[in-house]
N, C-alpha and C positions, 0 to 999 in steps of 0.2 A: 570418422567413417563417412564416405560419400555414398549417398543412397538415391536411387531413382525407382519410383514405383512403376511397374510395367502395367499398362492398360491393354489387355489382350483384345478388347473390342475395337480399339482404334485401328484404322487403316493408315499405314505410313506411306503416303504418296511422296514422290520426290519433291524436293524443294523447287519452288517456282523460280528461284534464282538461277537454276541450271539452264544452260543454253543447249538444248538437245540438238543433235545432228540431224540434218535432212537426209536421211538414208536413201531416199528416192533418187537424189542427184549425186550421191557419193559412192554408191555401191551397187553391185549386182547381187541379187539374192538367188541362192540355189537351195532346193528343198527336195525331200524325198516323196512328199505326197501333200495334197491339199483337197479339201472338200470344196466344191464349187461355190457353196453358199458362204464359206468362211476362208477366203483366199489369204495367202500369207501377207500380202501388203496391208491388210486390215489391222494387223498387229504391229506393223512397222512404221506406217505413215503418221506424221504429226497432224495432218489436216484430215478433214472428212470424218466419217463415222467409223471410229475404231472400237466401238462398243462390242461388236461381235467377236473380234479377234480371229486368229487362225485356228483351224482344226484339220487334222490329218484325215484323209479319206479312208485309211485302213488302220487296223490295230497294230501294235508293236512299236519298236524303236523307230524314231524319226529324227531327221537332221535338218536344221536350218543353218545355212552358211552365208555369211556376208563377205563378199570379196570386194575390197575397196579399190577404186580406180587409182588412187594415190595413197601411199602410206600416211598414216596420221597417228596422233596421240589421243587416247581416251583416258578419262579419269573417273567416269561413273558408268555403271551398268545397272539399269533398272529393268526388272522382270516382274510380270504379273501373270499368274496362272489362275484359272477358275474352273471349278468342277461342281456342278449343281446336282448331278444324277447319281454317281457311283462312288462307294467307299473304295479307296485304293491308296497304295503307297507309290508315289512317283519318285523317280530319280532323274536329275538332269546334270549334265556336265558342260561346262564352258571351257573352250579351248581357244588358243590364239596362235597365229602364225606371224612371225616377224618378217618384214621385207627381206628378201634375199636369203631366206632360210627355207628348208623343206621339212622340218620336224615340228609338229604341233607341240605346244606347251599347255599343260592343264592349268587353268586359273582356279577352278574349284569344282567340287562334286557335292551335290546336296540332295537329301531325301526329304520328302514331306508327305504326311498322311492326310488325305482328304476324307472327311466323314460328314457328308450332307445329312441333315440340313444345317448342322452347326458350323462345321469347319469346311468352308467351300472355296476360300481364296488364299493363295500364297503370294505375298508381295516381298520382293527382295531388292535391296539397293546396296550395291557394292562400290566401295571406293577402291580404285585400282590406279596403276600407272603403267599403261601399255604404250611404249614408244615404238614408232615404226610399224604399227599394226597394219598388216596387209589382209588378213583373214580372221574373222571371228566366227566360231562354230558353236552352235547349241545343239546338244544331243539330248533327246528326251526319251526315257523309258517310262511310258505312262503307268505301267503296273508291274512292279518288280516281282509280284507274286505270280506272274504268268497269265493274268486275266486278259480279256479281250478289249481293253480300254483303248480309246483313240487319244493320241496326244493333242493338246491344245495349248495355245499361248494367247493371252489377252493383250499383252503389250510387251515390247522390247524397245527400250530407249537407251541411247548412248550420249554421253556428254564429255 
């Protein structure tokens, strides 16, 4: 029997061996909303203060779309969400568009329940193989219960 004890208190940051992409120079970002104090680039850039992350200016479903200048291959998607204030269940969907295609493909759909002060952070690291990636889209439904929560994203990293 192979066994691994799960330590729920540990935060699983991505391996430092990963060579994260410099999205600032590889893609254009499109988004539905942003709070001036928490612009979208603060969740995407590798340098500078990414501590605050992105936050939408209004409640409801939000989209962040990365449109790459040239098709590329990615093998890792790292996401970090943070909610310090409000108990809620969030759902996000990751979609991708291959170069020379016009139909998005779903990578995954995930729900997570935030329950401050105990459960405030969701960290996801997915191993994928997306060849000829032209567009990566993240859709966030911040409260599937219909509440007035604003979407936020602490980090999005690709390798």
